[in-house]
Structure formats: structure tokens, C-alpha cells
N, CA, C and O atoms as CSV, one atom per row, in Angstrom:
chain,resi,resn,atom,element,x,y,z
A,1,MET,N,N,0.905,-5.594,-12.016
A,1,MET,CA,C,1.141,-6.187,-10.706
A,1,MET,C,C,0.775,-7.668,-10.777
A,1,MET,O,O,-0.161,-8.061,-11.474
A,2,THR,N,N,1.526,-8.471,-10.047
A,2,THR,CA,C,1.299,-9.906,-10.005
A,2,THR,C,C,0.768,-10.295,-8.644
A,2,THR,O,O,1.337,-9.902,-7.625
A,3,SER,N,N,-0.295,-11.048,-8.606
A,3,SER,CA,C,-0.864,-11.521,-7.347
A,3,SER,C,C,-0.047,-12.709,-6.848
A,3,SER,O,O,0.272,-13.626,-7.604
A,4,VAL,N,N,0.281,-12.671,-5.562
A,4,VAL,CA,C,1.037,-13.759,-4.938
A,4,VAL,C,C,0.410,-14.088,-3.585
A,4,VAL,O,O,-0.340,-13.279,-3.037
A,5,ASP,N,N,0.708,-15.259,-3.048
A,5,ASP,CA,C,0.160,-15.683,-1.762
A,5,ASP,C,C,0.955,-15.159,-0.577
A,5,ASP,O,O,0.452,-15.101,0.545
A,6,ARG,N,N,2.215,-14.774,-0.841
A,6,ARG,CA,C,3.073,-14.301,0.257
A,6,ARG,C,C,4.179,-13.420,-0.306
A,6,ARG,O,O,4.585,-13.550,-1.462
A,7,ILE,N,N,4.647,-12.533,0.538
A,7,ILE,CA,C,5.803,-11.705,0.192
A,7,ILE,C,C,6.731,-11.657,1.396
A,7,ILE,O,O,6.329,-11.946,2.522
A,8,MET,N,N,7.970,-11.290,1.139
A,8,MET,CA,C,8.942,-11.039,2.202
A,8,MET,C,C,9.295,-9.564,2.142
A,8,MET,O,O,9.437,-8.999,1.058
A,9,VAL,N,N,9.436,-8.941,3.301
A,9,VAL,CA,C,9.870,-7.545,3.347
A,9,VAL,C,C,11.138,-7.443,4.176
A,9,VAL,O,O,11.314,-8.161,5.161
A,10,GLU,N,N,12.017,-6.543,3.763
A,10,GLU,CA,C,13.287,-6.314,4.467
A,10,GLU,C,C,13.320,-4.887,4.999
A,10,GLU,O,O,12.818,-3.958,4.367
A,11,VAL,N,N,13.922,-4.734,6.175
A,11,VAL,CA,C,14.032,-3.425,6.826
A,11,VAL,C,C,14.726,-2.432,5.905
A,11,VAL,O,O,15.778,-2.725,5.337
A,12,GLN,N,N,14.133,-1.266,5.765
A,12,GLN,CA,C,14.615,-0.128,4.974
A,12,GLN,C,C,14.849,-0.468,3.499
A,12,GLN,O,O,15.530,0.277,2.795
A,13,ARG,N,N,14.285,-1.595,3.026
A,13,ARG,CA,C,14.452,-1.957,1.619
A,13,ARG,C,C,13.116,-2.191,0.934
A,13,ARG,O,O,12.969,-1.882,-0.248
A,14,GLY,N,N,12.120,-2.740,1.666
A,14,GLY,CA,C,10.803,-2.945,1.095
A,14,GLY,C,C,10.512,-4.389,0.749
A,14,GLY,O,O,11.037,-5.319,1.361
A,15,VAL,N,N,9.642,-4.553,-0.269
A,15,VAL,CA,C,9.186,-5.879,-0.696
A,15,VAL,C,C,10.260,-6.513,-1.576
A,15,VAL,O,O,10.626,-5.972,-2.619
A,16,VAL,N,N,10.758,-7.669,-1.137
A,16,VAL,CA,C,11.779,-8.383,-1.903
A,16,VAL,C,C,11.238,-8.684,-3.302
A,16,VAL,O,O,10.110,-9.150,-3.458
A,17,ASP,N,N,12.045,-8.415,-4.293
A,17,ASP,CA,C,11.724,-8.647,-5.710
A,17,ASP,C,C,10.717,-7.650,-6.290
A,17,ASP,O,O,10.223,-7.866,-7.397
A,18,ASP,N,N,10.398,-6.565,-5.574
A,18,ASP,CA,C,9.519,-5.531,-6.148
A,18,ASP,C,C,10.398,-4.596,-6.975
A,18,ASP,O,O,11.166,-3.820,-6.406
A,19,PRO,N,N,10.302,-4.651,-8.298
A,19,PRO,CA,C,11.193,-3.843,-9.132
A,19,PRO,C,C,10.943,-2.339,-9.039
A,19,PRO,O,O,11.811,-1.550,-9.411
A,20,ARG,N,N,9.765,-1.928,-8.544
A,20,ARG,CA,C,9.482,-0.493,-8.467
A,20,ARG,C,C,10.158,0.181,-7.281
A,20,ARG,O,O,10.667,1.295,-7.407
A,21,TYR,N,N,10.168,-0.485,-6.129
A,21,TYR,CA,C,10.624,0.203,-4.922
A,21,TYR,C,C,11.729,-0.478,-4.141
A,21,TYR,O,O,12.378,0.188,-3.334
A,22,PHE,N,N,11.987,-1.781,-4.331
A,22,PHE,CA,C,12.921,-2.490,-3.467
A,22,PHE,C,C,14.305,-1.856,-3.509
A,22,PHE,O,O,14.918,-1.728,-4.569
A,23,GLY,N,N,14.777,-1.467,-2.345
A,23,GLY,CA,C,16.123,-0.931,-2.207
A,23,GLY,C,C,16.339,0.449,-2.800
A,23,GLY,O,O,17.484,0.869,-2.971
A,24,ARG,N,N,15.258,1.172,-3.119
A,24,ARG,CA,C,15.419,2.518,-3.685
A,24,ARG,C,C,16.098,3.448,-2.698
A,24,ARG,O,O,15.914,3.343,-1.485
A,25,VAL,N,N,16.877,4.350,-3.239
A,25,VAL,CA,C,17.592,5.329,-2.426
A,25,VAL,C,C,17.141,6.723,-2.871
A,25,VAL,O,O,16.986,6.985,-4.064
A,26,SER,N,N,16.934,7.604,-1.902
A,26,SER,CA,C,16.538,8.980,-2.200
A,26,SER,C,C,17.678,9.697,-2.910
A,26,SER,O,O,18.815,9.684,-2.438
A,27,SER,N,N,17.377,10.317,-4.033
A,27,SER,CA,C,18.413,11.040,-4.773
A,27,SER,C,C,18.871,12.284,-4.020
A,27,SER,O,O,20.001,12.737,-4.203
A,28,SER,N,N,18.000,12.842,-3.171
A,28,SER,CA,C,18.372,14.066,-2.457
A,28,SER,C,C,19.177,13.799,-1.184
A,28,SER,O,O,20.017,14.614,-0.802
A,29,THR,N,N,18.925,12.650,-0.519
A,29,THR,CA,C,19.613,12.388,0.750
A,29,THR,C,C,20.607,11.235,0.686
A,29,THR,O,O,21.491,11.138,1.537
A,30,GLY,N,N,20.476,10.364,-0.305
A,30,GLY,CA,C,21.313,9.180,-0.375
A,30,GLY,C,C,20.892,8.097,0.607
A,30,GLY,O,O,21.521,7.042,0.683
A,31,GLN,N,N,19.821,8.360,1.364
A,31,GLN,CA,C,19.304,7.408,2.345
A,31,GLN,C,C,18.232,6.527,1.690
A,31,GLN,O,O,17.708,6.873,0.632
A,32,PRO,N,N,17.908,5.388,2.321
A,32,PRO,CA,C,16.835,4.553,1.780
A,32,PRO,C,C,15.542,5.344,1.656
A,32,PRO,O,O,15.192,6.119,2.546
A,33,SER,N,N,14.835,5.148,0.550
A,33,SER,CA,C,13.535,5.781,0.358
A,33,SER,C,C,12.565,5.247,1.405
A,33,SER,O,O,12.606,4.063,1.742
A,34,ARG,N,N,11.702,6.101,1.915
A,34,ARG,CA,C,10.698,5.658,2.880
A,34,ARG,C,C,9.561,4.908,2.190
A,34,ARG,O,O,8.862,4.121,2.828
A,35,ARG,N,N,9.372,5.145,0.898
A,35,ARG,CA,C,8.293,4.490,0.148
A,35,ARG,C,C,8.712,3.050,-0.145
A,35,ARG,O,O,9.313,2.757,-1.179
A,36,GLN,N,N,8.383,2.165,0.786
A,36,GLN,CA,C,8.816,0.768,0.679
A,36,GLN,C,C,7.653,-0.197,0.469
A,36,GLN,O,O,7.816,-1.231,-0.179
A,37,VAL,N,N,6.483,0.132,1.012
A,37,VAL,CA,C,5.298,-0.713,0.880
A,37,VAL,C,C,4.082,0.203,0.749
A,37,VAL,O,O,3.972,1.202,1.458
A,38,THR,N,N,3.165,-0.144,-0.165
A,38,THR,CA,C,1.916,0.608,-0.305
A,38,THR,C,C,0.755,-0.317,0.039
A,38,THR,O,O,0.752,-1.496,-0.316
A,39,LEU,N,N,-0.231,0.245,0.740
A,39,LEU,CA,C,-1.398,-0.528,1.162
A,39,LEU,C,C,-2.666,0.254,0.840
A,39,LEU,O,O,-2.680,1.482,0.915
A,40,LEU,N,N,-3.718,-0.452,0.486
A,40,LEU,CA,C,-5.010,0.173,0.174
A,40,LEU,C,C,-6.122,-0.799,0.531
A,40,LEU,O,O,-5.997,-2.004,0.309
A,41,GLU,N,N,-7.221,-0.270,1.089
A,41,GLU,CA,C,-8.351,-1.107,1.483
A,41,GLU,C,C,-9.207,-1.480,0.276
A,41,GLU,O,O,-9.512,-0.624,-0.554
A,42,ARG,N,N,-9.595,-2.745,0.173
A,42,ARG,CA,C,-10.505,-3.189,-0.895
A,42,ARG,C,C,-11.843,-2.454,-0.785
A,42,ARG,O,O,-12.477,-2.188,-1.805
A,43,GLU,N,N,-12.280,-2.126,0.420
A,43,GLU,CA,C,-13.539,-1.398,0.586
A,43,GLU,C,C,-13.458,-0.026,-0.092
A,43,GLU,O,O,-14.421,0.426,-0.712
A,44,GLN,N,N,-12.302,0.628,0.033
A,44,GLN,CA,C,-12.120,1.937,-0.596
A,44,GLN,C,C,-12.114,1.795,-2.114
A,44,GLN,O,O,-12.687,2.624,-2.821
A,45,ILE,N,N,-11.471,0.756,-2.608
A,45,ILE,CA,C,-11.443,0.512,-4.053
A,45,ILE,C,C,-12.867,0.280,-4.566
A,45,ILE,O,O,-13.239,0.805,-5.615
A,46,ALA,N,N,-13.666,-0.503,-3.830
A,46,ALA,CA,C,-15.050,-0.774,-4.230
A,46,ALA,C,C,-15.878,0.506,-4.239
A,46,ALA,O,O,-16.709,0.699,-5.126
A,47,GLU,N,N,-15.657,1.381,-3.259
A,47,GLU,CA,C,-16.372,2.665,-3.214
A,47,GLU,C,C,-16.035,3.509,-4.440
A,47,GLU,O,O,-16.924,4.112,-5.041
A,48,HIS,N,N,-14.774,3.555,-4.810
A,48,HIS,CA,C,-14.370,4.310,-6.004
A,48,HIS,C,C,-15.025,3.722,-7.255
A,48,HIS,O,O,-15.515,4.462,-8.108
A,49,ALA,N,N,-15.031,2.401,-7.361
A,49,ALA,CA,C,-15.626,1.745,-8.529
A,49,ALA,C,C,-17.100,2.118,-8.651
A,49,ALA,O,O,-17.563,2.485,-9.731
A,50,THR,N,N,-17.831,2.025,-7.557
A,50,THR,CA,C,-19.252,2.359,-7.568
A,50,THR,C,C,-19.476,3.809,-7.977
A,50,THR,O,O,-20.338,4.096,-8.808
A,51,ALA,N,N,-18.707,4.718,-7.401
A,51,ALA,CA,C,-18.859,6.145,-7.710
A,51,ALA,C,C,-18.569,6.446,-9.177
A,51,ALA,O,O,-19.118,7.391,-9.743
A,52,LEU,N,N,-17.704,5.638,-9.788
A,52,LEU,CA,C,-17.325,5.858,-11.183
A,52,LEU,C,C,-18.146,5.009,-12.157
A,52,LEU,O,O,-17.888,5.009,-13.361
A,53,GLY,N,N,-19.144,4.279,-11.621
A,53,GLY,CA,C,-20.024,3.493,-12.473
A,53,GLY,C,C,-19.427,2.191,-12.968
A,53,GLY,O,O,-19.862,1.653,-13.987
A,54,LEU,N,N,-18.432,1.678,-12.253
A,54,LEU,CA,C,-17.796,0.406,-12.626
A,54,LEU,C,C,-18.356,-0.705,-11.748
A,54,LEU,O,O,-18.728,-0.464,-10.600
A,55,SER,N,N,-18.416,-1.906,-12.279
A,55,SER,CA,C,-18.864,-3.032,-11.456
A,55,SER,C,C,-17.808,-3.388,-10.411
A,55,SER,O,O,-18.141,-3.803,-9.301
A,56,GLU,N,N,-16.540,-3.224,-10.770
A,56,GLU,CA,C,-15.432,-3.438,-9.834
A,56,GLU,C,C,-14.145,-2.891,-10.422
A,56,GLU,O,O,-14.058,-2.593,-11.613
A,57,ILE,N,N,-13.159,-2.767,-9.564
A,57,ILE,CA,C,-11.777,-2.526,-9.987
A,57,ILE,C,C,-11.026,-3.758,-9.510
A,57,ILE,O,O,-10.923,-4.010,-8.309
A,58,ALA,N,N,-10.515,-4.508,-10.440
A,58,ALA,CA,C,-9.906,-5.806,-10.136
A,58,ALA,C,C,-8.742,-5.679,-9.155
A,58,ALA,O,O,-8.024,-4.679,-9.167
A,59,PRO,N,N,-8.556,-6.691,-8.306
A,59,PRO,CA,C,-7.411,-6.699,-7.398
A,59,PRO,C,C,-6.110,-6.497,-8.175
A,59,PRO,O,O,-5.913,-7.067,-9.248
A,60,GLY,N,N,-5.235,-5.677,-7.609
A,60,GLY,CA,C,-3.930,-5.414,-8.213
A,60,GLY,C,C,-3.906,-4.272,-9.203
A,60,GLY,O,O,-2.838,-3.739,-9.504
A,61,LEU,N,N,-5.052,-3.887,-9.711
A,61,LEU,CA,C,-5.086,-2.876,-10.761
A,61,LEU,C,C,-4.625,-1.503,-10.262
A,61,LEU,O,O,-4.064,-0.732,-11.041
A,62,VAL,N,N,-4.847,-1.180,-8.989
A,62,VAL,CA,C,-4.462,0.133,-8.458
A,62,VAL,C,C,-3.002,0.170,-8.003
A,62,VAL,O,O,-2.559,1.147,-7.400
A,63,ARG,N,N,-2.258,-0.899,-8.294
A,63,ARG,CA,C,-0.811,-0.935,-8.127
A,63,ARG,C,C,-0.339,-0.799,-6.677
A,63,ARG,O,O,0.710,-0.210,-6.417
A,64,SER,N,N,-1.099,-1.331,-5.754
A,64,SER,CA,C,-0.705,-1.330,-4.353
A,64,SER,C,C,-0.034,-2.655,-4.031
A,64,SER,O,O,-0.424,-3.689,-4.573
A,65,ASN,N,N,0.974,-2.643,-3.154
A,65,ASN,CA,C,1.633,-3.891,-2.771
A,65,ASN,C,C,0.679,-4.806,-2.006
A,65,ASN,O,O,0.670,-6.018,-2.220
A,66,LEU,N,N,-0.124,-4.221,-1.110
A,66,LEU,CA,C,-1.052,-4.996,-0.298
A,66,LEU,C,C,-2.438,-4.375,-0.376
A,66,LEU,O,O,-2.593,-3.161,-0.244
A,67,GLU,N,N,-3.434,-5.206,-0.587
A,67,GLU,CA,C,-4.826,-4.765,-0.522
A,67,GLU,C,C,-5.446,-5.452,0.683
A,67,GLU,O,O,-5.311,-6.663,0.854
A,68,THR,N,N,-6.124,-4.675,1.518
A,68,THR,CA,C,-6.618,-5.157,2.802
A,68,THR,C,C,-8.142,-5.134,2.853
A,68,THR,O,O,-8.789,-4.531,1.997
A,69,THR,N,N,-8.708,-5.790,3.855
A,69,THR,CA,C,-10.129,-5.690,4.159
A,69,THR,C,C,-10.289,-5.562,5.665
A,69,THR,O,O,-9.524,-6.140,6.438
A,70,GLY,N,N,-11.296,-4.795,6.068
A,70,GLY,CA,C,-11.653,-4.703,7.475
A,70,GLY,C,C,-10.799,-3.816,8.350
A,70,GLY,O,O,-10.900,-3.892,9.575
A,71,VAL,N,N,-9.951,-2.969,7.758
A,71,VAL,CA,C,-9.130,-2.056,8.559
A,71,VAL,C,C,-9.177,-0.652,7.972
A,71,VAL,O,O,-9.343,-0.478,6.765
A,72,ASP,N,N,-9.027,0.351,8.839
A,72,ASP,CA,C,-8.961,1.748,8.417
A,72,ASP,C,C,-7.503,2.166,8.437
A,72,ASP,O,O,-7.004,2.640,9.457
A,73,LEU,N,N,-6.824,1.993,7.326
A,73,LEU,CA,C,-5.383,2.231,7.246
A,73,LEU,C,C,-5.007,3.671,7.582
A,73,LEU,O,O,-4.049,3.903,8.319
A,74,ILE,N,N,-5.744,4.628,7.055
A,74,ILE,CA,C,-5.433,6.056,7.254
A,74,ILE,C,C,-5.376,6.398,8.745
A,74,ILE,O,O,-4.558,7.219,9.160
A,75,SER,N,N,-6.235,5.778,9.547
A,75,SER,CA,C,-6.269,6.105,10.986
A,75,SER,C,C,-4.999,5.663,11.704
A,75,SER,O,O,-4.748,6.088,12.832
A,76,TRP,N,N,-4.189,4.809,11.059
A,76,TRP,CA,C,-2.968,4.319,11.693
A,76,TRP,C,C,-1.718,5.031,11.203
A,76,TRP,O,O,-0.610,4.596,11.520
A,77,ILE,N,N,-1.855,6.105,10.445
A,77,ILE,CA,C,-0.670,6.863,10.022
A,77,ILE,C,C,0.048,7.381,11.266
A,77,ILE,O,O,-0.574,7.916,12.183
A,78,GLY,N,N,1.368,7.209,11.277
A,78,GLY,CA,C,2.175,7.603,12.428
A,78,GLY,C,C,2.399,6.460,13.412
A,78,GLY,O,O,3.108,6.620,14.405
A,79,LYS,N,N,1.792,5.306,13.133
A,79,LYS,CA,C,1.925,4.159,14.039
A,79,LYS,C,C,2.708,3.027,13.382
A,79,LYS,O,O,2.829,2.950,12.159
A,80,GLU,N,N,3.234,2.156,14.234
A,80,GLU,CA,C,3.817,0.910,13.750
A,80,GLU,C,C,2.710,-0.131,13.757
A,80,GLU,O,O,1.928,-0.225,14.704
A,81,VAL,N,N,2.658,-0.910,12.684
A,81,VAL,CA,C,1.572,-1.861,12.481
A,81,VAL,C,C,2.159,-3.224,12.133
A,81,VAL,O,O,3.019,-3.336,11.260
A,82,ARG,N,N,1.685,-4.258,12.826
A,82,ARG,CA,C,2.117,-5.619,12.521
A,82,ARG,C,C,1.239,-6.144,11.392
A,82,ARG,O,O,0.012,-6.136,11.480
A,83,VAL,N,N,1.901,-6.600,10.328
A,83,VAL,CA,C,1.225,-7.216,9.188
A,83,VAL,C,C,1.893,-8.577,9.006
A,83,VAL,O,O,3.027,-8.662,8.533
A,84,GLY,N,N,1.182,-9.639,9.384
A,84,GLY,CA,C,1.821,-10.956,9.386
A,84,GLY,C,C,2.989,-10.940,10.357
A,84,GLY,O,O,2.829,-10.549,11.513
A,85,GLN,N,N,4.168,-11.363,9.896
A,85,GLN,CA,C,5.362,-11.367,10.749
A,85,GLN,C,C,6.100,-10.032,10.724
A,85,GLN,O,O,6.975,-9.793,11.556
A,86,ALA,N,N,5.757,-9.171,9.787
A,86,ALA,CA,C,6.495,-7.915,9.586
A,86,ALA,C,C,5.901,-6.775,10.414
A,86,ALA,O,O,4.747,-6.823,10.841
A,87,ILE,N,N,6.725,-5.753,10.625
A,87,ILE,CA,C,6.237,-4.525,11.252
A,87,ILE,C,C,6.516,-3.376,10.286
A,87,ILE,O,O,7.647,-3.156,9.854
A,88,LEU,N,N,5.445,-2.654,9.965
A,88,LEU,CA,C,5.525,-1.508,9.059
A,88,LEU,C,C,5.191,-0.242,9.833
A,88,LEU,O,O,4.367,-0.268,10.747
A,89,ARG,N,N,5.824,0.854,9.473
A,89,ARG,CA,C,5.469,2.171,10.024
A,89,ARG,C,C,4.697,2.901,8.930
A,89,ARG,O,O,5.252,3.225,7.880
A,90,PHE,N,N,3.411,3.158,9.184
A,90,PHE,CA,C,2.589,3.916,8.244
A,90,PHE,C,C,2.950,5.385,8.429
A,90,PHE,O,O,2.805,5.922,9.527
A,91,TYR,N,N,3.418,6.042,7.368
A,91,TYR,CA,C,3.907,7.412,7.552
A,91,TYR,C,C,3.172,8.476,6.759
A,91,TYR,O,O,3.317,9.658,7.070
A,92,ALA,N,N,2.398,8.121,5.757
A,92,ALA,CA,C,1.695,9.152,4.968
A,92,ALA,C,C,0.610,8.520,4.118
A,92,ALA,O,O,0.657,7.323,3.831
A,93,PRO,N,N,-0.377,9.328,3.710
A,93,PRO,CA,C,-1.331,8.826,2.719
A,93,PRO,C,C,-0.603,8.552,1.412
A,93,PRO,O,O,0.372,9.223,1.074
A,94,ARG,N,N,-1.087,7.569,0.696
A,94,ARG,CA,C,-0.519,7.222,-0.612
A,94,ARG,C,C,-0.860,8.324,-1.612
A,94,ARG,O,O,-1.942,8.909,-1.557
A,95,ASP,N,N,0.065,8.604,-2.523
A,95,ASP,CA,C,-0.151,9.617,-3.555
A,95,ASP,C,C,-0.714,8.947,-4.807
A,95,ASP,O,O,-0.039,8.109,-5.405
A,96,PRO,N,N,-1.946,9.300,-5.219
A,96,PRO,CA,C,-2.450,8.707,-6.458
A,96,PRO,C,C,-1.709,9.280,-7.661
A,96,PRO,O,O,-1.465,10.485,-7.729
A,97,CYS,N,N,-1.353,8.420,-8.604
A,97,CYS,CA,C,-0.609,8.872,-9.778
A,97,CYS,C,C,-1.511,8.884,-11.008
A,97,CYS,O,O,-2.656,8.433,-10.959
A,98,ALA,N,N,-0.985,9.402,-12.097
A,98,ALA,CA,C,-1.744,9.524,-13.351
A,98,ALA,C,C,-2.197,8.170,-13.880
A,98,ALA,O,O,-3.164,8.096,-14.639
A,99,LYS,N,N,-1.514,7.102,-13.490
A,99,LYS,CA,C,-1.899,5.774,-13.963
A,99,LYS,C,C,-3.289,5.377,-13.470
A,99,LYS,O,O,-3.919,4.494,-14.051
A,100,MET,N,N,-3.772,6.017,-12.410
A,100,MET,CA,C,-5.112,5.715,-11.912
A,100,MET,C,C,-6.170,6.139,-12.933
A,100,MET,O,O,-7.179,5.452,-13.097
A,101,ASP,N,N,-5.949,7.258,-13.617
A,101,ASP,CA,C,-6.904,7.696,-14.640
A,101,ASP,C,C,-6.859,6.813,-15.877
A,101,ASP,O,O,-7.790,6.841,-16.683
A,102,ALA,N,N,-5.796,6.027,-16.048
A,102,ALA,CA,C,-5.761,5.056,-17.144
A,102,ALA,C,C,-6.707,3.887,-16.845
A,102,ALA,O,O,-7.202,3.241,-17.769
A,103,ILE,N,N,-6.958,3.613,-15.568
A,103,ILE,CA,C,-7.915,2.584,-15.165
A,103,ILE,C,C,-9.325,3.083,-15.463
A,103,ILE,O,O,-10.128,2.389,-16.088
A,104,CYS,N,N,-9.608,4.301,-15.002
A,104,CYS,CA,C,-10.900,4.942,-15.248
A,104,CYS,C,C,-10.724,6.440,-15.025
A,104,CYS,O,O,-10.244,6.865,-13.974
A,105,LEU,N,N,-11.111,7.226,-16.006
A,105,LEU,CA,C,-11.005,8.672,-15.874
A,105,LEU,C,C,-11.760,9.135,-14.626
A,105,LEU,O,O,-12.935,8.812,-14.446
A,106,GLY,N,N,-11.086,9.880,-13.783
A,106,GLY,CA,C,-11.667,10.372,-12.545
A,106,GLY,C,C,-11.222,9.608,-11.313
A,106,GLY,O,O,-11.451,10.063,-10.193
A,107,LEU,N,N,-10.583,8.445,-11.496
A,107,LEU,CA,C,-10.145,7.664,-10.337
A,107,LEU,C,C,-9.075,8.393,-9.533
A,107,LEU,O,O,-9.094,8.360,-8.303
A,108,ARG,N,N,-8.157,9.042,-10.209
A,108,ARG,CA,C,-7.092,9.752,-9.481
A,108,ARG,C,C,-7.690,10.819,-8.555
A,108,ARG,O,O,-7.285,10.922,-7.398
A,109,ALA,N,N,-8.631,11.599,-9.042
A,109,ALA,CA,C,-9.260,12.637,-8.211
A,109,ALA,C,C,-10.017,12.014,-7.041
A,109,ALA,O,O,-10.003,12.557,-5.936
A,110,ARG,N,N,-10.677,10.884,-7.273
A,110,ARG,CA,C,-11.416,10.216,-6.192
A,110,ARG,C,C,-10.470,9.701,-5.111
A,110,ARG,O,O,-10.868,9.567,-3.954
A,111,MET,N,N,-9.228,9.414,-5.476
A,111,MET,CA,C,-8.273,8.843,-4.531
A,111,MET,C,C,-7.545,9.906,-3.701
A,111,MET,O,O,-6.721,9.564,-2.854
A,112,GLU,N,N,-7.833,11.155,-3.929
A,112,GLU,CA,C,-7.190,12.207,-3.141
A,112,GLU,C,C,-7.899,12.373,-1.800
A,112,GLU,O,O,-8.951,11.777,-1.571
A,113,ASN,N,N,-7.327,13.176,-0.924
A,113,ASN,CA,C,-7.916,13.496,0.377
A,113,ASN,C,C,-8.148,12.266,1.252
A,113,ASN,O,O,-9.259,12.026,1.725
A,114,ALA,N,N,-7.090,11.497,1.457
A,114,ALA,CA,C,-7.095,10.346,2.372
A,114,ALA,C,C,-8.029,9.232,1.916
A,114,ALA,O,O,-8.613,8.540,2.749
A,115,ARG,N,N,-8.180,9.048,0.605
A,115,ARG,CA,C,-9.006,7.945,0.078
A,115,ARG,C,C,-8.188,7.075,-0.867
A,115,ARG,O,O,-8.703,6.559,-1.860
A,116,GLN,N,N,-6.903,6.919,-0.544
A,116,GLN,CA,C,-6.022,6.191,-1.449
A,116,GLN,C,C,-5.076,5.233,-0.743
A,116,GLN,O,O,-4.142,4.738,-1.374
A,117,GLY,N,N,-5.275,4.955,0.524
A,117,GLY,CA,C,-4.391,4.052,1.244
A,117,GLY,C,C,-3.198,4.764,1.842
A,117,GLY,O,O,-3.194,5.987,1.975
A,118,VAL,N,N,-2.187,3.995,2.201
A,118,VAL,CA,C,-1.042,4.542,2.932
A,118,VAL,C,C,0.287,4.082,2.354
A,118,VAL,O,O,0.379,3.081,1.644
A,119,LEU,N,N,1.308,4.854,2.688
A,119,LEU,CA,C,2.700,4.519,2.405
A,119,LEU,C,C,3.320,4.032,3.714
A,119,LEU,O,O,3.023,4.555,4.788
A,120,ALA,N,N,4.180,3.030,3.608
A,120,ALA,CA,C,4.798,2.483,4.814
A,120,ALA,C,C,6.266,2.173,4.563
A,120,ALA,O,O,6.696,1.912,3.440
A,121,GLU,N,N,7.013,2.213,5.660
A,121,GLU,CA,C,8.403,1.772,5.617
A,121,GLU,C,C,8.519,0.548,6.513
A,121,GLU,O,O,7.798,0.422,7.502
A,122,VAL,N,N,9.422,-0.344,6.164
A,122,VAL,CA,C,9.596,-1.594,6.901
A,122,VAL,C,C,10.543,-1.343,8.073
A,122,VAL,O,O,11.686,-0.926,7.887
A,123,VAL,N,N,10.041,-1.608,9.294
A,123,VAL,CA,C,10.880,-1.473,10.486
A,123,VAL,C,C,11.148,-2.829,11.137
A,123,VAL,O,O,11.987,-2.939,12.031
A,124,GLY,N,N,10.437,-3.852,10.691
A,124,GLY,CA,C,10.661,-5.215,11.159
A,124,GLY,C,C,10.443,-6.192,10.017
A,124,GLY,O,O,9.327,-6.316,9.512
A,125,ALA,N,N,11.492,-6.883,9.605
A,125,ALA,CA,C,11.421,-7.788,8.456
A,125,ALA,C,C,10.533,-8.988,8.758
A,125,ALA,O,O,10.315,-9.348,9.915
A,126,GLY,N,N,10.028,-9.594,7.694
A,126,GLY,CA,C,9.250,-10.809,7.879
A,126,GLY,C,C,8.404,-11.143,6.678
A,126,GLY,O,O,8.413,-10.452,5.659
A,127,GLU,N,N,7.672,-12.227,6.833
A,127,GLU,CA,C,6.790,-12.710,5.774
A,127,GLU,C,C,5.381,-12.166,5.992
A,127,GLU,O,O,4.907,-12.075,7.124
A,128,ILE,N,N,4.725,-11.808,4.899
A,128,ILE,CA,C,3.329,-11.378,4.910
A,128,ILE,C,C,2.591,-12.302,3.952
A,128,ILE,O,O,2.974,-12.443,2.790
A,129,LYS,N,N,1.508,-12.944,4.461
A,129,LYS,CA,C,0.742,-13.888,3.655
A,129,LYS,C,C,-0.698,-13.393,3.507
A,129,LYS,O,O,-1.195,-12.624,4.330
A,130,VAL,N,N,-1.349,-13.849,2.444
A,130,VAL,CA,C,-2.766,-13.576,2.261
A,130,VAL,C,C,-3.501,-14.076,3.501
A,130,VAL,O,O,-3.296,-15.210,3.933
A,131,GLY,N,N,-4.358,-13.231,4.072
A,131,GLY,CA,C,-5.149,-13.611,5.244
A,131,GLY,C,C,-4.524,-13.261,6.575
A,131,GLY,O,O,-5.166,-13.430,7.612
A,132,ASP,N,N,-3.267,-12.768,6.582
A,132,ASP,CA,C,-2.628,-12.379,7.839
A,132,ASP,C,C,-3.387,-11.232,8.496
A,132,ASP,O,O,-4.034,-10.428,7.825
A,133,THR,N,N,-3.295,-11.173,9.812
A,133,THR,CA,C,-3.918,-10.081,10.552
A,133,THR,C,C,-3.078,-8.808,10.421
A,133,THR,O,O,-1.871,-8.847,10.184
A,134,ILE,N,N,-3.770,-7.684,10.585
A,134,ILE,CA,C,-3.140,-6.363,10.553
A,134,ILE,C,C,-3.600,-5.649,11.816
A,134,ILE,O,O,-4.797,-5.468,12.040
A,135,GLU,N,N,-2.624,-5.240,12.648
A,135,GLU,CA,C,-2.993,-4.583,13.905
A,135,GLU,C,C,-1.878,-3.670,14.381
A,135,GLU,O,O,-0.697,-3.960,14.187
A,136,PRO,N,N,-2.265,-2.559,15.008
A,136,PRO,CA,C,-1.233,-1.649,15.514
A,136,PRO,C,C,-0.391,-2.332,16.591
A,136,PRO,O,O,-0.895,-3.158,17.352
A,137,VAL,N,N,0.877,-1.985,16.650
A,137,VAL,CA,C,1.785,-2.488,17.683
A,137,VAL,C,C,1.596,-1.595,18.895
A,137,VAL,O,O,1.721,-0.375,18.798
A,138,GLU,N,N,1.301,-2.187,20.012
A,138,GLU,CA,C,1.083,-1.410,21.244
A,138,GLU,C,C,2.365,-1.226,22.008
A,138,GLU,O,O,2.368,-0.598,23.066
């Protein structure tokens, strides 16, 4: 993963220039994949690092599009959330993959049960910058 100061997201397509998910289509439905943006709290990453005896897990290593601070992402599943200029719909907890155990054995198991961030789909296009606010749309 490459750290950047800003990203652009497009409705039903995801993060522009993200080779993993941008514009993916579901093979079963032919519709745009809902997995368009992944988010994870830095506080959660730090908790996992401590539990696994690591001094830290570097930003970007857990392969999330956005890493946040000061918000409880899981509590907003099912809601639309403004992130910078964009609006994302948080729809499910993120699924930890086997690549997490390549970072540190046991990380994948620690990330289960709502301790791994969220999956979101883009419902309002826009720019997201480092330091932007994150808040539910009322």
C-alpha cells in the first residue's frame, strides 16, 4: 500500500487508481462490487500490536484504504458516513485475510469479531484528505 495525502472516490466504483478494488464487478450478479473502500481505526491496530508483543504495526501494513483515529467505525455499520467530501455507506465488518498473519502470526485471529474495521461502498463521490472529519450523515 502507498501512503498518499488525498484520494478521490467515485460512486459504485471505489478509490480511483486502487488496483485491488476500483470498478470491480461481482462475478455472480454482474453488478458493481460493494467492497469499494476499507477503513480501520489506528487505535484498533495499536491494540492488536500490543497484544501480539509488537511495538507497532506501521501505517498501511494492514492493507486498509483509510486508517482513522477517534471514531468507532463498527458502530456506524448500516449508516451513511461523510468522510471529507465523500459519502460512504458502511455495510459490514471488514474480513481479515491470510495476509494479516504474514504481518504477525495471530493477527488475523485478533482481527475477527468486529475488531478489523469496516467495508464501505461509495454513495457520494468526492475527495478525501488526511485529517478530514468523519461523521454520520443525519
